[in-house]
C-alpha positions, -999 to +999 in steps of 0.1 A: +507-099+870+531-069+865+509-039+870+534-016+853+528-033+821+564-036+814+555-069+821+574-097+823+552-110+805+522-124+791+539-158+789+537-164+826+499-163+828+471-184+813+437-170+806+424-185+838+449-167+860+445-133+844+428-108+866+392-099+856+375-067+865+354-068+897+318-066+893+316-033+913+340-017+889+330-033+857+307-008+841+316+026+826+285+043+810+270+008+805+302-006+790+332-027+803+353-006+826+384-014+804+369+009+777+376+039+798+414+030+798+414+026+761+393+056+756+419+079+773+448+061+758+436+068+723+424+103+734+461+113+742+475+094+713+453+113+689+460+146+707+497+139+698+490+127+662+466+155+651+484+182+670+516+174+650+497+168+618+480+201+618+515+217+619+533+194+594+526+208+560+526+244+574+560+238+589+574+222+557+562+250+535+572+279+558+603+298+549+637+288+563+642+322+577+609+317+597+620+283+612+604+261+584+619+238+557+612+259+528+597+232+507+574+236+476+538+227+480+541+196+459+572+182+478+557+191+512+524+173+504+543+143+490+562+140+522+530+144+541+514+117+521+543+093+525+544+101+563+507+096+569+508+066+546+536+050+566+517+057+600+489+034+588+508+010+566+529-003+595+497-013+612+498-045+594+532-057+606+522-041+640+491-064+641+511-094+632+537-087+659+509-083+685+491-115+674+523-136+674+549-120+697+539-094+722+501-096+725+480-065+718+484-052+755+521-049+754+522-037+717+502-007+727+525+002+756+557-002+735+542+018+706+532+047+729+567+050+743+583+051+707+557+077+696+565+100+725+601+097+716+594+106+680+577+139+690+605+149+712+629+142+684+609+165+662+614+192+688+652+193+679+656+219+652+676+199+625+666+183+593+680+150+604+660+151+636+629+159+617+630+128+594+641+106+624+611+119+645+588+110+617+601+075+614+598+069+652+563+081+652+555+058+623+570+028+640+552+035+673+519+041+657+520+008+639+523-009+672+497+011+691+469+019+665+456-014+654+461-032+686+442-007+709+412-012+686+415-049+688+416-048+726+383-027+724+367-056+704+381-081+730+361-064+757+328-075+738+330-112+733+292-112+726+296-087+697+263-072+684+250-037+686+266-031+720+300-035+704+291-009+678+279+014+705+312+009+724+333+016+693+313+049+688+319+060+723+356+050+719+357+069+687+344+100+706+375+098+728+397+096+698+381+129+686+384+147+720+422+143+715+419+152+679+400+185+689+425+195+715+457+187+697+455+213+669+443+240+693+472+236+717+500+225+694+488+248+667+489+278+689+523+270+702+537+260+668+523+287+646+524+314+673+555+308+692+578+282+678+572+251+655+593+229+677+574+238+709+543+226+692+560+193+684+571+190+721+535+195+733+525+165+712+551+144+729+539+155+763+504+144+754+515+109+744+535+104+778+503+114+796+484+087+777+510+060+785+508+069+823+471+065+825+472+033+802+496+016+827+475+028+857+444+013+841+459-020+830+441-042+856+407-031+842+413-048+809+411-083+824+423-108+798+417-085+768+446-082+746+468-110+761+484-138+741+465-170+741+482-202+752+483-215+716+498-182+704+525-183+733+535-218+720+542-204+685+561-173+698+596-185+693+590-192+657+573-159+652+603-142+668+627-157+643+603-148+614+602-111+628+641-109+630+644-122+595+618-097+582+636-068+600+669-078+584+654-080+550+637-046+552+669-030+566+689-045+538+665-032+511+666+004+526+704+003+527+705-009+491+681+018+479+700+045+498+734+033+483+719+033+448+705+069+453+738+082+467+758+066+438+734+081+411+723+046+399+688+052+413+672+086+409+638+091+426+623+124+437+600+124+468+571+125+444+584+096+426+589+075+458+553+083+467+540+071+433+561+039+434+549+033+470+513+034+459+519+007+433+539-015+458+514-013+486+486-024+462+506-054+452+514-062+489+477-061+499+467-084+469+495-107+480+482-108+516+446-116+507+458-143+484+479-158+511+450-157+536+427-174+512+452-200+500+471-210+532+450-200+562+426-227+571+394-208+568+360-223+574+333-218+548+317-190+569+351-175+576+359-174+539+326-158+529+330-132+555+368-125+548+358-120+512+340-088+521+371-072+536+388-063+502+356-045+492+356-025+524+393-019+518+388-003+485+359+018+497+378+030+527+409+038+506+387+061+483+371+077+514+404+085+531+420+098+499+394+126+500+390+130+537+427+134+545+430+164+523+422+181+556+458+182+566+473+191+532+453+210+505+426+221+529+451+232+554+469+253+528+436+267+517+429+277+554+463+294+557+463+313+525+428+318+512+406+321+544+399+352+564+408+341+600+408+375+618+386+376+650+387+410+666+418+420+648+437+388+658+445+362+631+438+327+646+462+299+637+452+280+604+458+248+624+427+256+645+404+249+617+416+213+619+397+210+652+363+216+635+359+180+623+367+164+658+344+190+674+316+178+652+325+141+660+322+149+697+287+164+692+273+138+668+291+105+677+266+099+707+237+107+683+249+082+657+256+055+684+221+059+698+207+058+662+223+024+653+212+010+686+176+023+681+175+007+646+182-027+659+174-053+633+165-026+608+201-014+608+212-008+572+239-031+559+276-024+562+279-014+525+249+011+527+265+028+556+297+031+537+277+045+507+263+072+530+299+081+541+313+084+505+283+104+493+285+129+522+322+133+517+316+141+480+289+167+489+315+183+513+340+188+485+314+202+461+306+229+488+343+237+491+347+238+453+319+264+452+336+284+479+369+282+462+355+302+433+353+333+455+389+330+469+417+352+457+451+360+470+439+395+482+407+386+499+402+355+520+367+338+520+348+331+551+359+301+571+322+289+570+329+273+537+354+250+554+332+246+584+302+234+563+326+211+543+338+196+576+303+190+587+295+169+557+328+152+561+320+145+597+286+129+590+303+109+564+331+098+587+305+087+613+288+064+588+320+048+578+349+049+601+336+036+635+313+011+616+344-001+595+364-006+628+336-028+642+329-045+611+365-057+606+364-072+641+331-090+632+341-103+598+377-114+608+385-149+623+395-144+659+430-156+653+436-130+625+419-100+640+451-080+646+462-085+611+429-077+597+428-046+617+461-038+601+446-043+567+419-018+577+446+008+586+464-001+554+434+012+535+438+044+555+474+043+545+468+041+509+441+068+511+466+091+529+492+086+503+467+093+475+456+123+494+491+137+495+496+131+458+463+148+450+471+176+472+503+183+453+481+194+423+472+226+442+501+242+424+488+233+389+450+229+392+425+257+400+410+249+434+374+247+421+384+220+397+407+201+422+380+200+450+351+194+425+369+165+409+376+148+442+340+154+453+325+137+421+350+108+423+342+098+459+304+103+455+305+081+424+323+054+442+295+055+469+269+049+443+289+020+429+290+005+463+253+009+468+246-013+437+269-041+453+253-039+488+227-067+481+250-095+470+276-085+496+250-086+524+244-123+516+282-130+521+281-115+555+252-137+567+231-108+578+257-090+598+251-052+602 
């Protein structure tokens, strides 16, 4: 096998001939050694993503004279929502490409290279480079994000609580990167030059790809195309080319109509239309799976749970992802960030949530293992996540009543809010990742991981649209309304947990 991962290819190997980890090197903190490779791959990818994300809205709303883009809050948060939406939305085609064309292993490599190129493009100080860089990051993340998670699942063919614990450990790696990214990129971007911060994100992604290639042999057969999938590859490539041509044609048509004045859409309008379109696409996809995929009775019952998790996750992320938009602007404008006379970057508060994850992820992982057969159901865990997210926003709504333009409030209001958001995230996100892999038919796991990230996409888009209301709604009302909605959704989910548990055949 080509150890560089540039790999000629997965077609030249059968499952039997793929290298397996040796027994002397097969354990990493009680888990398959390949988990270490994926842990650090995602750590660096999240370093790049969250480092850049912490700067994005602040850069767009900064004055042109100061190096920013001079956008209004509503426009900047709409761009932010569209970008973060797209980052997760392309996970669905990214999962399909990996399942049918490249295999998850190669998809992660190609995606990481494209992401790095995107960050370095953002470092070029032109508006064209800004939007091109965002597009490249979107495309690269679509290949990398769902497929690295699918490879993690592939390391645990036995499933069970050990897989949940592995995902929690993997999730801690994600958050080490998410913690360091805003600190380093935020300091460089806010304190020195915005584009230097974007460059640092690109360096992080390159480091991630270097260690991924070096750790390739530790993954054994995980993430490779199966023989049956290789046999269908030529037809899948033709379908992919057709899809790319159709999408490119639609984009060209819309651009032409916009330039001729026959179609007039603001960025806000595009975001709103996108929300409707993506909802229709998801409904169509699930309809296709139920009508045309040959699902067994048990597969059909379990797949039926995924749309419920999709809606719950979309609601959760629509609140949680206010962190990079409305909560980021709150930190910049209405929080007292002076420490011994030096004003810390607003982006640094973006590191509070991942710091809490690093502290509490092992606690939650051990807790789920200790509960064993007494583990609460998937929907009960989701309910806990939504309710705690809602409590966090109610805390911030209270703190916002003390904020004025002249006197910033203590950052403790945001820190306490992030604590509740963190505990909610630990109940929902790693559990959701693991649940999708358990509920999905093996042949569709890449696509279903894509659906999971599509829920994040829709939530991110809604988060950007809601954040745009910061110009027209008092902050206590904005944060309080979000808190009540997500907590209420959690209670609805709790009512449905009994019937849904019967569909999952006792899976936790």
